[in-house]
C-alpha positions, 0 to 999 in steps of 0.5 A: 459891681459885676464882671467886667471882662474881655475875652479873646478866643482862638486856636492860633498861637500867632494870633494870640501873640499879636493880640497880646502885643497890641493890648500891651502896647495900648494898655501896658498896665493891663494883665492878660490871663491865659485859660483853656475852655472845654474844647481846649481853645485858648482864651486870653482873658482881661479883667478890666472895667476900663477895657470893658467900657471901651469895648462896650462904647465902641459897640462890640455887642450886637445890640450896640454895633451901630456905633461902629458906623461912625468910625472911619473906613480904615477903622471899620476895615480893622474891625472887620479884619479882627472879626474875620480872623476870629469868626471868618473863613476862606473857602477857596474850593467854593471861591467864597469868603465868609463871616459867621454870626451865631447866638440869639443876636446872630441875625442882627449881627450878621446884618450889621456886618453886611452893612459894614462891608457895604460901607467899604463897597464889598457886596455880600449875601446872608445865609442861615444854617444850623451849626453842629458842634460838641456843644450842641446845635445852634442857628447861625448866619454866614455873611458870604462874599462871592465874586472876584471883584468883591473878594479882591476888594476884601483882600485889598482893604480888609485882609487878615492877620491870621497866618493860615487865612492870610495865605489863602 
């Protein structure tokens, strides 16, 4: 008994369509509900004990991320691409690529993301900051990729499916 759900939140419709296509291809009998949060961000919600167990066993909770290190480099790159599409950004004016982690496990998660990048020979640093939004303030950590060599390696190995991020 309990709640077993997997949510995908993003403002980009193309990413939601791609997410839905991938889920339906892999799990044809799973239904996806579309909801909107208080900031009008679209959420694709899947209520599934099965999919929840898969995500949990893959280590998609910060405290379990060490399981990701057992994956091949190709699968690590795919995971980082999905994470970047959701919680990453390209700051071309500063020549930086960033992943952001927040919440109570944010520092731990940021260190794990940095380790995954290192496994792909992509150097990064972690910087702490306070994020302010309509929901209040919270500490978050940015995993920052700087330098032409590491940025090009990121683009070549990880890349992005997000239409706006893929262009930059």
